Every structure is written in structure tokens, then in C-alpha cells.
C-alpha positions in Angstrom: 0.0 0.0 0.0 1.4 3.4 -1.1 0.9 6.2 1.5 1.6 9.9 1.2 2.1 12.1 4.3 1.6 15.8 3.6 3.7 18.2 5.8 7.2 18.7 7.1 7.1 19.0 10.8 7.6 16.7 13.9 3.9 15.8 13.8 4.3 14.5 10.3 7.5 12.6 11.2 5.6 11.0 14.1 2.8 10.0 11.7 5.3 8.6 9.2 7.2 6.7 11.9 4.0 5.0 13.1 2.7 4.3 9.6 6.0 2.8 8.6 5.4 0.1 11.2 2.3 -1.2 9.4 2.7 -4.6 7.7 0.2 -3.3 5.0 2.6 -0.5 4.0 4.4 -1.0 0.7 6.1 2.4 0.4 5.9 5.6 2.3 6.1 9.0 0.6 6.1 12.6 2.0 5.6 16.0 0.6 7.7 17.9 1.3 8.9 15.8 4.3 12.1 16.4 6.3 15.4 14.5 6.9 13.8 12.4 9.6 11.0 11.2 7.3 13.5 10.7 4.5 15.0 7.9 6.6 11.6 6.1 6.4 10.5 6.8 2.8 10.7 9.0 -0.2 10.4 12.8 0.1 9.1 14.9 -2.8 9.6 18.7 -3.2 5.9 19.6 -3.2 4.6 22.1 -0.7 1.9 21.1 1.6 -0.4 23.9 0.4 0.1 23.0 -3.3 -3.1 21.1 -4.0 -2.5 20.7 -7.7 1.1 19.6 -7.1 -0.1 17.1 -4.5 -2.8 15.7 -6.8 -0.3 15.2 -9.6 2.1 13.5 -7.2 -0.6 11.3 -5.8 -1.7 10.2 -9.2 1.8 9.6 -10.4 2.6 7.4 -7.4 -0.8 5.7 -7.4 -1.3 6.3 -3.7 -3.8 4.4 -1.7 -4.0 7.0 1.1 -3.0 10.6 1.6 -2.6 11.8 5.3 -2.7 15.6 5.6 -0.9 16.8 8.7 -1.0 20.6 9.0 -4.1 22.7 9.5 -3.3 25.3 6.8 -3.7 23.0 3.8 -6.8 21.5 5.3 -8.5 24.9 5.9 -7.4 25.8 2.3 -9.2 22.8 0.9 -6.3 20.5 -0.1 -8.3 17.5 1.0 -11.2 18.6 -1.2 -9.1 18.7 -4.4 -7.7 15.3 -3.7 -11.0 13.7 -2.8 -12.9 15.2 -5.7 -10.3 13.6 -8.0 -10.7 10.1 -6.5 -7.7 10.1 -4.2 -8.5 8.6 -0.7 -7.5 11.2 1.9 -7.5 11.3 5.7 -8.4 14.9 6.6 -11.5 17.0 6.7 -12.9 19.1 3.9 -12.4 22.9 4.0 -16.0 23.3 5.2 -15.5 20.8 8.1 -12.0 22.2 8.9 -13.6 25.6 9.7 -14.1 24.1 13.2 -10.4 25.2 13.5 -10.1 27.8 10.8 -12.8 30.1 12.2 -13.3 30.7 16.0 -16.7 32.3 15.1 -17.8 29.3 13.2 -16.6 27.0 16.0 -18.6 28.9 18.6 -21.7 28.5 16.5 -21.2 24.8 16.1 -20.6 24.4 19.9 -23.7 26.3 20.7 -25.8 24.3 18.3 -24.3 21.0 19.7 -24.9 22.1 23.4 -21.2 21.7 24.3 -20.0 23.6 27.3 -17.5 26.3 26.4 -16.3 29.8 27.5 -19.0 32.5 27.2 -18.6 35.1 24.5 -18.2 38.7 25.7 -19.7 41.7 24.0 -17.2 44.0 25.5 -13.4 43.5 25.9 -12.8 43.9 29.6 -10.1 42.1 31.7 -9.9 39.4 32.7 -10.7 37.8 29.4 -9.2 35.9 26.5 -8.7 37.5 23.1 -8.5 35.2 20.0 -7.7 35.9 16.4 -10.6 34.3 14.4 -8.4 32.5 11.9 -5.4 30.3 11.9 -2.4 31.7 13.8 0.0 28.7 14.3 -0.9 28.4 17.9 0.0 32.0 18.6 -3.3 33.8 18.2 -4.7 33.4 21.7 -4.0 36.0 24.4 -4.8 35.6 28.1 -5.5 39.0 29.6 -5.5 39.4 33.4 -5.0 43.2 33.4 -6.1 46.1 31.3 -2.5 46.6 30.1 -2.4 43.0 28.9 -5.7 43.4 27.1 -4.5 46.5 25.3 -1.4 44.6 24.1 -3.5 41.6 23.1 -5.9 43.6 21.0 -3.0 45.0 19.0 -1.3 41.6 18.7 -4.4 39.7 17.8 -5.4 42.4 15.3 -2.2 41.9 13.5 -3.4 38.5 12.3 -6.2 40.2 10.4 -9.9 39.3 10.4 -12.3 39.6 13.3 -11.5 39.0 17.0 -13.3 36.7 19.5 -13.5 37.8 23.1 -14.3 35.2 25.7 -14.5 34.8 29.5 -11.3 33.6 31.1 -11.6 30.0 32.3 -9.6 28.7 35.3 -8.3 25.2 35.6 -5.9 22.8 33.9 -5.7 22.3 30.2 -5.7 19.0 28.3 -6.0 17.8 24.8 -8.4 15.0 23.7 -8.1 13.3 20.3 -10.6 11.2 18.2 -10.3 9.6 14.8 -13.5 10.3 12.9 -15.2 8.8 9.8 -17.9 11.4 9.3 -20.3 9.7 11.7 -18.3 8.1 14.5 -15.6 9.4 16.8 -13.1 6.8 18.1 -11.0 7.8 21.1 -7.2 8.0 20.3 -6.1 9.3 23.7 -5.4 12.4 25.7 -2.3 14.5 26.5 -1.3 17.7 28.3 0.9 20.1 26.3 2.9 23.1 27.4 2.2 26.2 25.3 4.4 28.9 26.9 8.0 29.3 26.0 9.4 29.4 29.5 9.5 27.2 32.6 6.6 27.8 35.0 4.4 28.7 31.9 6.2 32.1 31.6 6.5 34.1 28.4 4.5 34.1 25.1 2.5 31.2 23.6 4.2 28.9 21.2 3.1 26.0 19.0 3.9 23.8 22.0 7.1 23.1 23.9 6.4 19.6 25.2 3.7 17.2 26.2 3.0 14.0 28.2 0.4 11.2 28.2 -1.6 9.8 29.8 -3.1 12.5 32.0 -3.9 10.9 35.3 -6.1 13.7 36.6 -8.4 13.7 33.5 -11.5 11.7 33.0 -11.3 8.7 30.7 -10.6 9.9 27.2 -13.5 7.7 25.8 -15.9 9.5 28.0 -14.6 12.9 27.0 -14.8 12.0 23.3 -18.4 11.0 23.7 -19.1 14.2 25.6 -17.3 16.7 23.4 -16.1 15.3 20.0 -19.1 13.1 19.0 -21.6 16.0 19.3 -19.4 18.1 16.9 -19.2 15.2 14.5 -23.0 14.9 14.7 -23.6 18.6 14.2 -21.2 18.9 11.2 -22.9 15.9 9.6 -26.2 17.5 10.2 -25.0 20.5 8.3 -23.9 18.4 5.4 -20.1 18.8 6.1 -19.1 15.4 7.6 -15.8 15.4 9.5 -13.3 12.8 8.3 -10.0 13.1 10.1 -8.5 13.7 13.5 -10.7 15.9 15.8 -8.8 17.5 18.6 -10.6 19.1 21.6 -8.6 21.5 23.7 -10.3 21.4 27.2 -10.0 23.5 30.3 -10.9 21.4 33.4 -12.0 23.5 36.4 -14.3 23.3 39.4 -17.4 23.2 37.1 -16.1 20.4 35.0 -14.4 20.4 31.6 -15.2 23.1 29.0 -13.9 23.5 25.4 -11.3 26.1 24.8 -11.0 25.3 21.1 -11.3 22.5 18.5 -8.6 21.6 16.0 -9.1 19.7 12.7 -5.9 17.6 12.8 -3.4 15.8 15.0 -1.7 18.0 17.6 1.9 19.0 17.7 3.6 18.1 20.1 0.8 15.8 21.4 1.1 13.4 18.4 4.7 12.8 19.5 3.5 11.3 22.8 0.3 9.6 21.6 1.7 7.5 18.7 4.5 5.8 20.6 1.8 4.5 23.0 -0.5 3.3 20.2 -0.7 -0.5 19.8 -3.2 -0.6 17.0 -2.2 -0.4 13.4 -2.4 3.3 12.6 -2.7 2.7 8.8 -5.7 0.4 9.3 -7.3 3.0 11.6 -6.9 5.9 9.2 -8.0 3.8 6.2 -11.2 2.8 8.0 -12.0 6.4 8.8 -11.2 7.5 5.2 -13.6 4.8 3.8 -16.3 6.0 6.3 -16.6 2.9 8.5 -15.0 2.9 11.9 -17.7 0.6 13.3 -16.1 -2.0 15.5 -12.7 -0.3 15.4 -10.9 0.9 18.4 -7.5 2.4 19.1 -5.6 0.2 21.7 -3.1 2.0 23.8 -0.2 0.6 25.9 -0.4 0.9 29.6 2.7 3.1 29.7 3.6 6.8 29.5 5.4 9.1 27.1 7.0 12.5 27.5 8.1 14.8 24.7 10.5 17.8 25.1 10.8 20.3 22.2 14.1 21.8 21.3 13.8 25.2 19.8 15.9 27.9 18.2 17.2 30.8 20.4 14.8 33.4 19.2 11.6 31.2 19.1 8.7 32.1 19.2 9.5 35.6 18.0 11.3 34.0 15.0 10.8 30.6 13.4 13.6 30.8 10.9 16.7 29.6 12.7 18.7 28.2 9.9 22.1 26.6 9.4 23.3 25.5 12.9 24.7 22.0 12.9 22.9 19.4 15.0 24.7 16.6 16.8 23.8 13.8 19.3 20.6 12.4 17.7 22.1 9.0 17.1 23.3 8.8 20.7 19.9 9.8 22.0 18.1 7.2 20.0 20.6 4.6 21.0 19.5 5.1 24.6 15.8 4.4 23.6 14.4 7.9 22.8 12.6 8.7 19.6 13.7 12.0 18.0 11.2 13.6 15.7 12.4 16.2 13.2 10.4 19.5 13.2 12.6 22.1 11.6 15.7 20.5 10.1 17.5 20.2 6.8 20.5 18.6 5.2 23.3 20.9 4.0 26.4 19.4 2.4 25.8 16.1 4.3 25.3 17.8 7.7 22.0 18.0 9.6 21.2 21.6 10.4 18.5 23.7 11.9 15.7 25.0 9.6 12.9 26.5 11.6 11.7 27.4 15.1 10.8 24.2 16.8 13.7 22.1 15.7 13.3 18.6 17.3 10.8 16.8 19.5 12.5 14.3 21.8 10.2 11.6 23.2 10.9 9.2 26.0 8.7 6.3 27.2 8.5 4.3 30.4 6.2 2.5 32.8 5.3 5.8 34.5 5.4 9.5 33.6 8.4 9.9 35.9 10.3 7.1 34.0 9.3 8.6 30.6 10.4 12.1 31.7 13.8 10.8 32.9 14.4 9.1 29.6 13.3 12.1 27.6 15.6 14.6 29.4 18.5 12.2 29.4 18.2 12.1 25.6 17.8 15.9 25.4 21.1 16.3 27.2 22.8 14.4 24.4 21.6 16.7 21.6 23.4 19.9 20.8 23.1 22.9 18.4 24.1 26.5 18.9 21.4 28.5 20.7 19.2 25.5 21.6 16.5 26.3 24.2 14.0 24.0 25.9 11.8 23.9 28.9 13.2 22.0 31.9 9.8 21.4 33.6 7.8 19.4 31.1 5.6 16.9 33.0 7.5 17.8 36.2 4.3 18.0 38.3 2.8 14.9 36.7 6.0 12.9 37.4 5.6 13.7 41.1 2.2 12.1 41.0 
């Protein structure tokens, strides 16, 4: 079976890594991929947003499945172009992907489905949360405790263009819950907690994610949460004639009043995928194919009774800049020899040397019997990897590891 993974980040490397373990796989392809994915299959110089280029590649290869990783191509309708031309694709249509692409649309769907979420505010007054309506690479949400923070947030969010969404500020702990969906059913994939701020102790600006761990001991059973939050969204989108086929990702805030939705995403999370897939026992290719063909009945995603922790290594100016290019990277082979899995996020090969090529450069994942074990393995591997200016949080899963 020929499979094409669309994207070039650590999430796509994790997907490719897990798909490569399927006995049904004949050959793995990626567009455009990265050096980590190139060790697993063939990378092609086609941008993730180039729908016509992807279609031509898929038809030339004769792919049996395309897996679209990033949100941008999904919101732009890449899956529609492929699907309309007979190419099987795991990923929602542009209409269904609006659950992530438009905060305003998402609020309307949540209200119609009766899903608990933060209340919308007609007036921007602290404390509150300011969100850019469209995609912002994880950097379009601003938590405002003071009037000064609100003033800064309105300017920063406005820079993304489009309308702004103002919501009440919810208190509690955040978690991410994932489901594989076939347009009718939502099958639980697992849950994780990620760390969005750049600095230890959740200091500094938001990022695309600096680390994650799974499972989340203080969270309700993921199957229960998928039934409560993801399935109603699948039902509502189907009712509207825009069935959701892909990975539906609910960002939750769990407070005294129970969990409420912060946001929905229309794809696998990054860095959550890097902790979920190492724990997956089921064949990922079979799971995604079943969803793509519209029949997940009787299918489940079995997960090992272990833990995983991911630590992201970023460039020195991230998240202000995501273009840290050309610094040589060393130590990956040593880290993997000790049992870690290192997923490439922003890397490139230059004259035979692996170098930095982005903002979040690598995701280093350790596994173990407990979160504490997995965390120790992850940070041991992190200590072996070097490049000029590397930065990472030192407190990923620290509290969870203490139990």
C-alpha cells in the first residue's frame, strides 16, 4: 500500500514513523517531508499547500491513502481537491475544517451542539481571552488578566487580520483529547497535556507547543470525553452536510465546574502526536484507512499501559522568529541509541550535515512505565543533543511525574 504524508514537521515525522510500522505499507512518501522522514521513505519537493502539485504526485505514485498533517492545507481545501479527483485522503474538507479555521464558526457549532465552552463577551474587559478568528500557528490566543495585557492583546491579535473573538477567562488545567472520525463516529485516540508557553513555569508568550505528556492521570477517561465533546461536533457537522473525516482534537479547560472546550482543531496535535503515537498498539494505517472509507464501526485504538513525555528543542529566538537556519545538530544517534525517539520538526540537510531549519527544531520523546520514567528518559536524551542557541523547557511533565 502506497501512503503519502503531507507536511514537514515533527507531527508528520511521528505519523510517518508510526505508519512505517504497518505490515500493510508497501512504500511511504512525504511532501515535502524532512530529513527524519527521509530515513523512512521518499520525500518529494511539493509544498503542503500546493493542492494541484499534491494531486499530480498522488496520481503519479498511485497512492492508496494521503494523510494531511498541517491545519493550513486542510483549511485551504487540499483534501477537497484530492477527494474530488478520486484520491483517498484522511483529513476534513475545507468546510469541516472551519471548526479550527474560524473561531466564530466553531462557537456557532458548539452552541448548536450544546457543548460547554467559554462564554462570549460583547465588551473587551479584563480578565478575558482574546482570540484571532483565523489560523495563527498556535500564537493567536492571548490571556489577559489586566487592562494593560488586554491593550497589548488587541493589537497583537489584530495583526493576524480578520475579526476578534473575546471570551471569558476560564480557570483550571488544560488537556487535549483526540478522536479519529469517519464522518459519523468518533473513536478515542487518547489524551495529552501540552505546554504552550516558551518558559519554565508557563512564563512568556505562547508557542506552537514546547512539550507534552500522556496519559493525563487527573483527567476523565478519554473515551468519556470524546463521547461528551467530540461526538456532538461530528453529529452537528454531519447534520450541516459537512461530515468530518479526520482527527478531531478538543482543547479542554478542566475547572471546578467540569471540563469546557477552549478550542477545536481539525488535525493531529503538535507536540501531542509525538506522545500519543509511541503508545498506540493498533495499526495506525488500518485505523486511518477505516476512517477514510467511512466505516470505523467495531474499530478501536488500543493504547499501551505506559507513559510518554516529549520535550521540544527550539531555536534561540523562538517564538519571535521561526527561521533559525544553518546551525549544525549533533547527538541524535546517541539519544536514539538510549531508547528515545527524536522527531524532526525544523531540520534540513546541508552538504551532508543535519542543520536547523525552523523554530521548533526537534521533539525528543521518552517512554516508560510511568510519567516519571518517561520524563527521565526524555531529558536524558535531550542532554545528548546539541546545536548553537538551543533552548528547551526543563519542567515538562514535572508535576505529573511527582504524582
